[in-house]
Structure formats: structure tokens, C-alpha cells
C-alpha positions in Angstrom: -1.4 46.1 -21.3 -1.9 42.7 -23.1 -3.8 40.0 -21.3 -2.1 36.9 -20.0 -3.6 34.8 -22.8 -2.2 37.3 -25.4 1.2 37.1 -23.8 1.1 33.3 -23.8 0.2 33.2 -27.5 3.0 35.6 -28.3 5.5 33.4 -26.4 4.2 30.2 -28.0 4.4 31.8 -31.5 8.0 32.8 -30.8 9.1 29.4 -29.6 7.0 27.1 -31.8 9.8 26.7 -34.4 12.8 26.6 -32.1 11.2 24.5 -29.3 7.9 23.0 -30.5 7.1 21.3 -27.1 8.4 24.1 -24.8 5.0 24.9 -23.3 3.2 21.7 -24.0 2.4 19.6 -20.9 4.2 16.2 -20.9 1.8 13.3 -21.2 1.3 11.3 -18.0 2.1 7.7 -18.1 -0.6 5.3 -16.9 0.7 3.3 -14.0 0.5 -0.5 -14.1 -1.5 -2.0 -11.3 -1.4 -5.2 -9.4 -4.7 -6.7 -8.0 -5.1 -7.0 -4.3 -7.4 -10.0 -4.6 -10.3 -8.1 -3.0 -12.8 -7.2 -5.8 -14.2 -4.2 -3.9 -10.8 -2.7 -3.4 -9.6 -3.4 -6.9 -12.7 -1.7 -8.3 -12.1 1.3 -6.1 -8.5 1.5 -7.3 -9.4 0.8 -11.0 -7.3 -2.4 -11.0 -5.3 -2.5 -7.8 -2.3 -1.0 -6.2 0.2 0.7 -8.5 3.3 -1.0 -9.7 6.5 1.1 -9.4 5.1 3.5 -6.9 4.4 4.1 -3.2 1.0 3.2 -1.7 0.0 4.0 1.8 -2.5 1.9 3.7 -3.5 3.8 6.9 -5.9 3.4 9.8 -6.0 2.5 13.5 -5.6 -1.0 14.9 -8.3 -3.5 13.9 -9.3 -1.3 10.9 -8.5 -4.0 8.3 -5.3 -2.4 7.0 -3.1 -5.4 7.7 -5.7 -7.8 6.3 -5.8 -5.8 3.1 -2.0 -5.9 2.7 -1.9 -9.7 3.5 -4.4 -10.3 0.7 -2.3 -8.3 -1.7 0.9 -10.3 -0.8 -1.1 -13.5 -1.0 -2.0 -12.7 -4.6 1.6 -11.6 -5.4 3.3 -14.7 -3.9 0.7 -17.0 -5.4 1.7 -15.7 -8.8 5.3 -16.5 -8.1 6.6 -13.1 -7.2 9.1 -12.5 -4.4 8.0 -10.0 -1.8 9.4 -8.6 1.5 7.9 -7.5 4.8 9.9 -4.9 6.8 8.6 -5.4 10.3 9.6 -2.3 12.4 7.4 -3.3 15.3 8.3 -7.0 15.4 4.6 -7.8 15.1 4.4 -9.9 11.9 2.9 -13.4 12.5 4.0 -15.9 9.9 1.2 -18.4 10.8 -1.5 -15.8 10.2 0.2 -14.8 7.0 0.2 -18.4 5.8 -3.4 -18.8 6.8 -4.2 -15.8 4.7 -2.7 -17.5 1.6 0.8 -16.0 1.6 3.5 -18.4 0.3 6.2 -17.9 2.9 8.9 -19.3 0.6 8.3 -16.2 -1.6 8.5 -13.8 1.3 11.5 -12.2 3.0 10.8 -11.2 6.6 13.0 -8.5 8.0 12.6 -8.2 11.8 13.7 -4.9 13.3 14.6 -5.5 16.9 16.4 -3.6 19.7 18.5 -5.3 22.4 18.2 -2.3 24.7 16.0 -2.5 27.8 12.4 -1.4 27.3 12.9 1.7 29.5 15.8 2.9 27.4 14.5 2.0 23.9 14.3 4.9 21.5 11.4 4.9 19.0 13.8 5.8 16.2 15.9 2.7 16.7 13.6 0.3 14.9 12.4 3.0 12.5 16.0 3.6 11.4 16.5 -0.1 10.8 13.3 -0.3 8.8 14.3 2.7 6.6 17.7 1.3 6.0 16.4 -2.2 5.2 13.8 -0.7 2.8 16.5 1.3 1.1 18.8 -1.7 0.6 16.0 -3.9 -0.8 14.7 -1.2 -3.2 18.2 -0.5 -4.5 18.9 -4.3 -4.9 15.8 -4.9 -7.0 14.1 -8.2 -7.6 11.2 -7.7 -5.3 7.7 -7.4 -6.7 6.3 -5.8 -3.5 7.9 -4.5 -0.3 5.8 -3.7 2.8 7.2 -1.2 5.2 5.2 -1.8 8.4 5.1 1.3 10.5 1.8 0.3 12.2 3.5 0.2 15.6 5.1 3.6 15.3 3.5 6.8 16.6 2.3 9.1 13.7 4.5 11.9 15.0 7.6 9.6 14.7 6.7 8.3 11.3 6.2 11.9 10.0 9.8 12.7 11.0 11.1 10.5 8.1 12.6 13.1 5.8 10.8 13.9 2.5 14.1 13.2 0.7 13.9 9.6 1.9 10.5 9.1 0.5 11.5 10.8 -2.8 14.5 8.4 -3.0 12.2 5.4 -2.3 9.8 6.6 -5.0 12.6 6.8 -7.6 13.9 3.4 -6.7 10.4 1.8 -6.8 9.8 3.3 -10.2 13.2 2.0 -11.5 12.8 -1.5 -10.1 9.0 -1.8 -10.9 8.3 -2.5 -7.2 5.1 -1.8 -5.3 6.2 -0.2 -2.1 3.3 -0.4 0.4 3.7 1.7 3.6 1.5 0.4 6.4 0.8 2.9 9.2 -1.6 4.8 11.5 -1.5 7.9 9.3 -0.1 9.0 6.0 3.6 10.1 6.1 5.1 9.9 2.6 3.4 13.1 1.6 3.6 13.9 -2.2 5.8 10.9 -2.9 2.8 8.5 -2.4 0.8 7.8 -5.5 -2.1 6.1 -3.6 -3.4 6.6 -0.1 -6.1 4.5 1.4 -7.7 5.1 4.8 -9.2 2.0 6.5 -11.7 2.0 9.3 -13.6 -0.8 11.0 -17.3 -1.0 10.3 -18.6 -3.9 12.3 -17.6 -7.3 13.6 -19.3 -10.5 12.5 -19.8 -13.0 15.3 -21.1 -16.5 15.8 -23.2 -16.5 18.9 -22.0 -14.0 21.5 -18.4 -14.9 21.9 -16.9 -16.2 18.7 -15.5 -13.7 16.1 -15.9 -15.1 12.6 -15.0 -12.1 10.5 -15.3 -8.3 10.1 -16.5 -5.7 7.7 -14.2 -2.7 6.9 -14.5 0.5 5.0 -11.8 1.9 2.8 -11.6 5.5 1.7 -9.4 6.5 -1.3 -7.7 9.7 -0.2 -5.2 10.0 -3.0 -4.4 8.3 -6.3 -4.3 8.8 -10.0 -7.7 7.1 -10.2 -9.1 9.5 -7.6 -8.8 12.6 -9.9 -12.2 12.8 -11.7 -12.2 9.1 -12.7 -15.5 8.2 -14.1 -17.1 4.8 -14.8 -18.6 3.7 -18.0 -22.0 5.2 -17.0 -20.4 8.6 -16.6 -20.9 8.8 -12.9 -18.0 9.5 -10.5 -16.9 6.4 -8.6 -17.7 6.2 -4.9 -14.8 7.4 -2.7 -15.6 4.7 -0.1 -15.7 0.9 -0.5 -16.8 -1.8 1.9 -15.4 -5.3 2.0 -15.8 -8.2 4.3 -13.2 -10.8 5.4 -13.6 -14.0 7.4 -11.2 -15.1 10.1 -8.1 -17.1 8.9 -9.0 -19.8 11.4 -12.4 -20.3 9.7 -10.6 -20.9 6.4 -8.2 -23.4 8.1 -11.1 -25.1 9.8 -12.9 -25.6 6.4 -9.7 -27.0 4.9 -9.4 -29.5 7.8 -13.0 -30.4 7.5 -12.7 -31.1 3.8 -9.6 -33.1 4.4 -11.3 -35.3 6.9 -14.2 -35.9 4.5 -11.9 -36.9 1.7 -10.1 -39.3 3.9 
């Protein structure tokens, strides 16, 4: 019995004239990236978050996941792009966003709320609103980046979102050249996500014993086109974990106020 390689050669020889590319793998397109504004993260991702694809930023509370996404939107809105934040937990703070550099005039804030009493609220009420809003914005087009904030949803509820929904989101993001960023406690988009980052808090930076001035976070790249045997110029595999530090937004505002008083 001929071997598998021999059979393959026979099939290729029979089809090479009728269908030249029948058994040739299709070339993979290199995704365009958008910088997050954090040098350590951009180096880890070989440029930034992908454009026209789904990225998942995961981690527990106080892991730096929201700060990373705020930095990304600050860079996008600063460049004149229109973005959107789908807030399924009604936890978005515009003042903190503005303090982190986001131009609020370039940001659409969609608040998912429920008028039912707290004892009768169903976890899927806000999730359903967020999914529908994301679908509408992706299909409409015109948004450079859309953040679907599922940080307040339990992982078991977020994982119940059908795979067909994520597949539809991926197709729409690719068609409209939109960066869809899913913010949550755990990954839930499965194979539809091009990039998955897992955030974890490393340590807090304090002034004295009571004043929090910043924090240091670690980001692990769990999935991504750049995660598959990507090598740097030196030929060494890039580290899977990156560390970055961020100062509190109130410190930045305090420095601006101090500079304003000095100039006056």
C-alpha cells in the first residue's frame, strides 16, 4: 500500500493542471494593528491590538484590564477616531476616562440598564442589551474601536453567549475595519478572538502608607497571530509576559493643575 506522501503526490500531480492551487494553503493576511499607547504592551503584541478583529482583555478586578483599554481608546480618540463603549454593568466613569486622556466628544457611551428591582433582575437582561447594541454598531460601521465591557458579568454567564454571535461579530469587525475589544473576567469569544490578553495585578505603588499613586500590572499573551512562534530580530522568542506601570489619573490631573498655577 502506498504511503500517505505518495498518495498526496499522485493527487497533486492529477490536479496540478486542472486546479493548480487545489492543495496549496492560502496565504494568511497580516492584520493591521493599532497602538495601545503603552510601549510594553505594543512590543508584546508586535504593534498593538489588531484592526478588524476581536481582542479579549481578561482578568479580575484591579488587574489593570480597564486601564489598558482606556489607554487604547485615548490613543484612538486622540487621533480623531470615533469609538464606542458598551457598558453592560453601568460602571463606566466618564471623569476617569477623560482623566486618562480619552476625548469624550469622540466616544459613544451606551449604558445598559434595567428598571427591574434588584431582587428580580436577571443577569442576561443587560448582557442581551450589550450584545444587541454591539451588533447594531458593528453593522452600522464608522467606529474605529468598540469596547464590549463584560467585566461585571459572571464568567459562566458571558460564556453562554452563542459562538454564532461571536462569529458574526468577527465578520462585521473585519468588514468595517473595527477593533472590537471584549473586556471581561475570562475569555469567552473562543476561536473568534484573534488576540487574548490576561491581566494580573503585580503590586501597588503608594506614597507613604495611605495614598495610592499607581500600580504595576503583568499582561500575558494567551492567543494571537504574534504569539505563534514570533521571533525578534535577535532570533529569540519574545517573552510571553510583559510588565507595565501606570500612575493614578488624579496624579496627572494634579500635575496639570500645578503647571497651570505656575504659568499663571
